[in-house]
TIVEX-913488 format. One line per 4 residues: number of its first residue (from 0); their letters; for each residue z, y, x of N, C-alpha, C, O, CB. Coordinates in steps of 0.05 Angstrom, whole numbers. Each point is the difference from the previous one (the first is absolute). Glycine has a CB too. Layout:
! residues N
NUM = A = Z Y X Z Y X Z Y X Z Y X Z Y X ~ ...;
! end
This chain:
! residues 185
0 = MAYQ = 2336 1853 2020 -19 7 20 -19 21 -11 -11 -3 -22 15 -43 43 ~ -8 67 -6 -19 21 -8 -28 -6 11 -2 -12 22 40 46 -24 ~ -58 -25 -12 -28 -4 9 -12 27 7 7 21 -10 -11 -62 -19 ~ -15 40 48 -14 23 10 -19 12 -21 -5 24 0 9 -42 47;
4 = TMWF = -15 1 -64 -19 8 -20 6 -14 -27 8 -23 0 -43 30 37 ~ 31 8 -58 2 -12 -27 -25 9 -16 -9 23 3 60 -23 -2 ~ -61 -18 -17 -21 9 -18 6 -10 -28 11 -22 -4 -45 24 41 ~ 26 14 -56 4 -6 -27 -27 -6 -13 -18 17 0 60 12 -2;
8 = DTEI = -44 -53 -10 -23 -5 -17 10 13 -26 12 -14 -17 -29 -30 40 ~ 11 69 -26 14 17 -20 -4 -9 -29 15 7 -18 -21 30 50 ~ -15 -52 -37 -7 -8 -27 -5 25 -17 2 -1 -25 26 -40 30 ~ -34 64 8 -8 23 -15 -26 -7 -15 -19 -10 12 40 43 22;
12 = PEDL = -21 -29 -60 -24 -8 -16 -25 15 11 2 23 8 27 -31 -48 ~ -51 -7 40 -25 12 10 -6 27 -13 -10 18 13 -8 -65 -6 ~ 24 49 -33 -4 25 -14 16 23 13 -10 22 2 2 -47 -45 ~ 32 19 51 16 21 13 -10 6 28 0 24 8 40 -39 -34;
16 = VDII = -49 -5 41 -12 5 26 -25 18 -3 -5 17 16 23 -62 2 ~ -33 39 -40 -24 17 -6 9 29 -5 -13 18 10 -11 -58 -29 ~ 46 43 4 10 27 -5 9 14 25 -6 23 5 20 -38 -51 ~ 0 1 63 9 11 26 -25 9 16 0 22 10 42 -52 -10;
20 = EREI = -61 12 2 -24 7 16 -15 23 -12 -9 18 14 5 -66 0 ~ 1 48 -41 -13 23 -13 16 26 4 -12 21 4 -7 -53 -39 ~ 45 30 33 17 23 3 -2 13 27 0 25 3 31 -46 -35 ~ -34 5 53 -2 11 27 -28 1 11 -5 11 21 51 -28 -13;
24 = NHYE = -65 6 -23 -28 0 9 -11 28 4 -17 3 18 11 -46 -43 ~ 14 63 10 -10 27 4 7 11 27 -12 19 10 15 -12 -59 ~ 18 -20 62 7 8 28 -22 -8 19 -2 12 22 51 -16 -33 ~ -65 -16 4 -22 -8 18 -19 23 6 -10 3 22 14 -50 -40;
28 = DKSN = -8 64 -2 -17 23 5 12 20 19 -14 16 13 -5 -22 -59 ~ 46 6 48 14 18 18 6 -13 27 11 13 17 10 8 -57 ~ -29 -46 44 7 -14 24 -17 11 23 -22 10 -3 34 -51 -23 ~ 0 40 50 -13 9 24 -2 -24 19 18 -17 2 1 64 -7;
32 = TASI = -42 -48 18 -3 -21 21 18 8 23 -2 23 10 -46 -34 -25 ~ 64 -7 24 18 5 23 -17 7 24 -20 -13 6 55 -18 -24 ~ -28 53 31 -16 8 23 17 12 22 24 5 -4 -62 4 -27 ~ 27 -6 54 14 12 23 10 28 -7 21 8 9 -49 -36 23;
36 = SSGI = 12 43 -48 8 27 -7 26 0 -16 14 20 0 -62 -6 1 ~ 53 -36 -15 25 -1 -16 21 -15 16 21 -8 -11 -47 10 -32 ~ 22 -6 69 19 -14 17 -2 -30 0 17 -14 11 13 52 -20 ~ -51 -49 -3 -4 -29 -1 -21 -8 20 -22 12 1 35 -13 -50;
40 = DKEI = -7 -19 65 -19 -11 19 -16 -22 -14 11 -21 -7 20 32 47 ~ -57 -7 -43 -17 -19 -15 -4 -26 16 -12 -19 -11 -11 58 -11 ~ 32 -40 47 -1 -26 14 23 -17 -10 -1 -25 3 -19 47 38 ~ 40 -10 -53 24 -15 -10 -1 -3 -30 7 -20 -11 20 38 49;
44 = RDSK = -37 3 -52 0 0 -29 -24 14 -11 -8 22 8 57 -22 -7 ~ -62 -13 -21 -22 11 -14 4 -6 -29 -4 -24 -8 -28 20 48 ~ 39 23 -56 5 -4 -29 -2 27 -14 -2 21 12 32 -61 -3 ~ -29 39 -36 1 24 -16 28 1 -12 10 -21 -9 -60 21 -1;
48 = TAWI = 62 23 9 27 3 -10 3 24 -18 -14 20 3 31 -43 37 ~ 1 21 -59 9 22 -17 29 -4 -6 11 -22 4 -57 27 -25 ~ 60 16 13 29 -1 -3 8 4 -29 -11 16 -15 16 2 61 ~ 15 -34 -55 10 1 -27 30 5 1 15 -14 13 -51 -19 -29;
52 = SDNH = 44 54 2 28 8 -1 18 -22 -11 -8 -15 -18 -6 63 12 ~ 38 -50 17 19 -20 -10 11 8 -27 16 -15 -12 -4 3 59 ~ -19 36 -57 7 7 -28 -19 -14 -20 7 -1 -24 10 45 41 ~ -39 -54 -8 -19 -14 -17 13 -27 -7 15 -11 16 -56 33 6;
56 = WVPG = 35 -33 -45 12 -24 -10 -7 -25 17 16 -19 1 -16 39 -46 ~ -24 -20 58 -8 -24 15 18 -4 24 10 -23 4 -57 30 -19 ~ 53 13 32 19 -4 22 28 -8 -11 15 -15 13 -41 47 15 ~ 33 -21 -51 26 -8 -12 1 -29 -7 21 -13 5 -17 59 -24;
60 = LCMS = -26 -57 9 -1 -29 -6 3 -16 26 14 -20 1 -43 29 -41 ~ 15 0 61 1 -14 26 28 1 11 10 -20 11 -57 32 -2 ~ 61 11 -12 27 3 11 19 -20 -13 20 -8 12 -30 57 -3 ~ 5 -56 -35 18 -19 -12 0 -27 14 20 -14 3 -27 37 -47;
64 = YVLK = -17 -31 53 -3 -25 16 13 3 27 12 -19 10 -54 8 -35 ~ 39 34 38 12 5 26 31 -3 -2 12 -12 16 -51 43 -3 ~ 50 -19 -34 29 -1 -4 9 -29 -4 21 -8 10 -22 54 -30 ~ -14 -61 5 6 -29 -4 -1 -15 27 18 -15 7 -36 17 -54;
68 = ANND = -4 2 62 -3 -13 26 23 8 19 11 -17 14 -61 15 -20 ~ 57 27 6 21 10 17 27 -12 -8 15 -9 18 -41 52 -10 ~ 31 -44 -33 25 -11 -10 2 -30 6 21 -10 9 -19 45 -45 ~ -24 -49 31 0 -30 3 -2 -9 29 9 -22 6 -30 20 -51;
72 = NFQY = 9 19 62 -7 -10 27 9 19 23 16 -8 16 -54 -16 -37 ~ 27 47 22 3 17 23 28 13 2 12 0 21 -61 9 -23 ~ 58 2 -20 26 14 -2 2 23 20 21 4 12 0 -47 -27 ~ -43 58 17 -1 24 17 11 24 -15 0 0 -25 -39 -19 50;
76 = DITG = 48 38 -10 9 26 -11 -26 17 -4 -10 11 20 57 -13 2 ~ -57 4 -46 -25 14 -6 5 23 -19 18 0 -16 -44 -42 24 ~ 8 63 -5 3 24 -17 -24 6 -17 4 14 -21 27 3 56 ~ -55 -25 -28 -23 6 -17 -26 -4 15 0 -9 23 28 41 -47;
80 = IDGG = -50 -24 11 -27 -3 11 -5 22 21 5 24 -5 -21 -45 -38 ~ 6 13 66 -6 18 22 -18 23 -9 -22 -5 -10 28 -33 43 ~ 3 62 -28 -16 24 -6 -5 5 -30 -14 18 -7 -7 -26 50 ~ 34 -8 -60 -3 3 -29 -28 -7 -10 -8 9 -21 42 26 24;
84 = EMQY = -49 -52 13 -27 -7 -8 -6 -29 8 10 -10 20 -24 58 -16 ~ -3 -60 -20 -12 -26 8 -30 5 6 -12 19 -9 46 -46 -19 ~ -45 9 43 -28 3 9 -18 -20 -15 5 -24 0 11 39 46 ~ -36 -4 -58 -21 -16 -13 -21 -4 22 -11 19 10 19 -1 -58;
88 = TIYE = -13 -43 56 -17 -6 23 -24 -16 -9 3 -20 -15 37 22 46 ~ -63 5 -21 -25 -14 -7 -13 -8 27 -4 16 18 -2 11 -61 ~ -1 -53 44 -15 -11 23 -26 -10 -11 -1 -17 -17 43 4 42 ~ -64 25 -14 -27 -9 -7 -11 -16 23 13 -4 21 -20 44 -51;
92 = EGMF = -17 -50 27 -12 -17 21 2 13 27 -7 23 4 -25 -41 -38 ~ 42 3 54 3 9 27 27 14 6 6 6 23 -55 -2 -22 ~ 64 2 -22 26 14 4 23 -19 5 -1 -23 -8 -16 60 -22 ~ 37 -28 44 22 -17 9 24 18 8 -2 24 1 -30 -59 15;
96 = YDWH = 54 22 -9 23 13 13 11 -20 20 11 -21 -8 0 50 -33 ~ -13 -23 66 7 -18 22 31 -4 1 14 13 -16 -55 1 42 ~ 50 -31 -8 29 -6 2 16 26 4 -7 17 16 -4 -62 4 ~ 33 47 -35 18 23 1 27 -6 -12 3 -21 -14 -43 51 13;
100 = LDAG = 58 -12 5 27 -1 -13 1 25 -17 -12 21 6 34 -46 32 ~ -8 24 -60 4 23 -17 25 16 9 3 23 -9 -25 -47 -29 ~ 38 13 55 24 14 9 5 -8 29 -6 -21 9 26 22 -55 ~ -8 18 60 8 -4 28 17 23 9 -2 22 -12 -40 -48 21;
104 = VEAF = 59 21 10 18 21 9 -14 25 9 8 22 -6 23 -58 20 ~ -53 33 1 -15 23 11 -11 18 -22 -4 24 4 -7 -51 36 ~ 5 16 -63 -13 15 -22 20 18 -15 -8 17 -15 -25 -54 11 ~ 59 32 8 19 13 -17 22 16 15 21 6 -11 -29 -42 -22;
108 = QGND = 2 42 58 20 16 15 4 27 -13 -20 14 -5 7 -38 48 ~ 38 31 -48 6 25 -12 1 -1 -30 10 19 -13 -31 3 51 ~ 12 -43 -51 1 -3 -29 26 -14 -8 10 -17 15 -60 16 -18 ~ 60 8 -20 24 -14 -10 -7 -26 -15 17 -17 -2 6 61 -1;
112 = AVRK = -47 -46 -7 -9 -23 -15 -20 -16 16 -17 11 14 26 13 -57 ~ -9 -50 40 -19 -18 12 -12 -18 -21 12 -7 -20 13 8 64 ~ -50 -10 -39 -12 -19 -17 13 -27 4 4 -10 22 -48 34 -21 ~ 53 -36 -23 13 -26 1 -16 -22 -14 0 -23 10 44 47 -8;
116 = LSII = -56 -18 -24 -15 -20 -15 -29 11 -6 -3 23 -6 46 -42 -14 ~ -62 1 22 -28 6 -6 -8 -15 -26 10 -22 -5 -21 30 54 ~ -6 4 -64 -9 -11 -26 -30 0 0 -14 19 8 55 -2 -32 ~ -53 -39 14 -28 -2 -5 -4 -12 -28 12 -21 -7 -23 15 56;
120 = VQLS = -5 19 -66 -7 -10 -26 -29 -6 0 -17 18 5 54 8 -28 ~ -45 -51 18 -27 -8 0 -13 7 -27 7 -10 -21 3 -28 53 ~ -29 57 -31 -14 9 -25 -26 -14 -5 -9 -4 -23 31 47 30 ~ -36 -52 15 -26 -13 -3 5 -30 -5 20 -11 9 -42 46 21;
124 = SPED = 3 -47 -43 0 -29 -3 -13 -12 25 -16 13 13 13 -10 -64 ~ 11 -28 58 -13 -13 24 -30 -1 -2 -14 -1 20 55 -25 -15 ~ -52 26 -30 -29 -2 -4 -14 27 5 -24 1 3 32 -37 -37 ~ 8 58 36 -12 26 4 -8 6 29 -15 18 5 43 -3 -42;
128 = YEGG = -19 -32 56 -6 6 28 4 -25 17 13 -19 -8 1 67 2 ~ -26 -48 30 4 -21 20 12 13 24 -5 23 6 -34 -51 -24 ~ 55 12 33 15 11 23 23 16 -11 10 -5 -22 -51 7 51 ~ 51 18 -14 21 18 -9 27 -13 -4 17 11 -14 -53 14 -8;
132 = EVEL = 41 -48 34 25 -13 -3 22 16 14 -5 12 22 -18 -57 -24 ~ 47 45 -9 23 12 12 14 -22 16 9 -20 -11 -4 56 -26 ~ -3 -32 63 12 -20 18 24 13 13 0 22 10 -45 -44 -1 ~ 67 6 -9 25 9 13 8 -20 21 -9 -22 1 24 45 -44;
136 = INES = 2 -14 61 11 -17 21 29 -4 -5 15 20 -2 -49 -4 36 ~ 44 -41 -36 28 -4 -4 16 3 25 -11 5 22 0 -36 -59 ~ 37 29 35 18 5 23 -4 -20 23 7 5 22 26 14 -54 ~ -46 -42 26 -6 -20 20 -27 4 12 -9 -16 17 39 -16 -41;
140 = GHPY = -45 52 15 -26 6 11 -23 -15 -14 -23 1 9 45 7 34 ~ -16 -20 -66 -21 -15 -14 -11 17 -23 14 14 -14 9 -57 25 ~ -50 44 -13 -13 16 -21 1 -14 -27 1 -25 -1 -31 45 36 ~ 30 -4 -56 -2 -10 -27 -14 21 -17 1 24 7 41 -53 -1;
144 = FVPK = -53 20 -28 -15 18 -18 15 4 -26 14 -19 -9 -58 4 30 ~ 41 38 -33 12 5 -26 -21 -8 -21 -24 2 5 55 35 12 ~ -22 -44 -41 -20 -8 -21 -18 23 -7 7 24 0 26 -56 -18 ~ -58 25 10 -20 20 -8 0 3 -30 -17 14 -11 -10 -24 51;
148 = KRGT = 44 -4 -54 0 0 -30 5 28 -10 19 13 9 -3 -61 -10 ~ -32 57 -17 2 26 -13 28 3 -13 8 -18 -15 -59 20 8 ~ 65 20 12 26 4 -12 23 -8 18 23 5 -6 -44 -11 -38 ~ 15 -9 66 21 -8 19 12 25 13 -14 18 8 -9 -62 0;
152 = LVVF = 49 44 -6 14 22 13 16 -12 23 16 -19 -3 -13 46 -40 ~ -8 -16 67 12 -10 25 20 21 10 -7 23 1 -35 -51 10 ~ 65 19 -3 20 17 13 7 -13 26 7 -24 1 12 41 -46 ~ -20 -1 67 7 -12 26 14 21 18 -3 24 -5 -36 -55 1;
156 = DSRT = 53 22 23 14 17 20 -22 17 14 -19 -11 10 58 -22 -4 ~ -35 59 -6 -20 18 12 -4 -3 30 -19 10 11 31 22 -46 ~ 6 -47 48 -3 -6 29 -17 -25 5 -2 -9 23 47 31 -16 ~ -57 -33 -28 -17 -24 2 -28 8 8 -12 17 -12 40 -40 -23;
160 = KHRV = -38 10 56 -27 5 9 -20 -12 -20 4 -22 -9 11 22 58 ~ -35 16 -57 -19 -9 -20 -27 14 2 -3 20 15 41 -30 -46 ~ -58 0 17 -26 12 0 -15 -7 -26 9 -17 -15 -11 14 65 ~ -19 18 -56 -19 -6 -21 -26 -7 14 -12 17 13 35 14 -48;
164 = KEVS = -32 -56 32 -24 -8 14 -24 14 -12 1 9 -23 20 -54 32 ~ -43 46 6 -24 14 -9 -11 -12 -26 -1 -24 -3 -9 35 51 ~ 3 7 -66 -13 -8 -25 -29 -6 6 -14 17 11 46 11 -40 ~ -41 -52 23 -28 -7 6 -19 6 -23 -24 4 4 41 -40 26;
168 = SGKR = -6 37 -54 -17 9 -23 19 8 -23 22 -10 -2 -60 -20 16 ~ 28 47 -31 15 9 -24 19 22 7 -3 15 19 -1 -60 -37 ~ 24 48 1 20 22 2 28 -11 -6 4 -12 -21 -40 46 8 ~ 54 -29 32 28 -7 -4 16 25 -6 -2 20 14 -2 -59 17;
172 = KSLV = 19 39 -53 17 22 -8 29 -9 -1 7 -21 -9 -44 42 -18 ~ 54 -3 38 29 -6 0 16 25 -2 -10 22 5 2 -63 22 ~ 33 38 -34 19 21 -1 20 -7 22 11 -22 0 -18 33 -50 ~ 13 8 68 18 -5 22 21 22 1 -4 23 -7 -34 -44 33;
176 = GWVV = 62 12 -18 22 20 2 21 -10 20 0 -23 8 -8 38 -55 ~ 26 3 53 21 -5 19 26 11 -12 1 22 -11 -33 -21 51 ~ 53 -17 -37 26 8 -10 18 7 24 2 -16 19 -6 -13 -61 ~ 17 52 40 16 10 22 30 -2 -6 8 -5 -23 -46 36 36;
180 = GPRW = 53 -28 8 29 1 -2 11 12 25 -15 8 18 15 -48 -48 ~ 27 43 32 12 12 23 -7 -17 25 -6 -23 -1 43 41 -28 ~ -36 -4 52 -5 -13 25 17 -25 3 23 -1 -9 -36 45 30 ~ 2 -65 -7 15 -25 4 25 6 16 -1 17 18 -42 -43 -19;
184 = K = 64 12 -4 25 3 15 9 -27 11 20 -2 13 -6 40 -42;
! end
């Protein structure tokens, strides 16, 4: 039986998570607040984002977990990270991302590749912020939350409805990406 979502309690040593965060932390200075001018509706999403090339070693590390999840569970035909970049996302107090899908038929008309798997890497510790939970809806319509443990890596079907609840205090940092493959047949 295949599951809609998998998460890995990666057991990445805290020192390595510190290195990952330090390595991509300089992207925080390059982050932009999502805005209508960049095509983002702040009624749906309010966050800061920056982009990290998949040539960087951190997305490469993430991709190893995606390949394992795909092999063990999803078995989708996948080709790589969407757009060749992962998104470093920062949610500060009052920021959120309302219910959405990462993939849908209407979003990919005319494209040969579609988003098949979504990835979230939890960079912040649960003590760093309040709120900001990632909530997903399963195929039966029941909500569930992914762990907030630092270093947790979540892989889920990109057609899964999900959201990031509003951060009530502190700062939530994560690395997000999407893995694409040929159109569904």
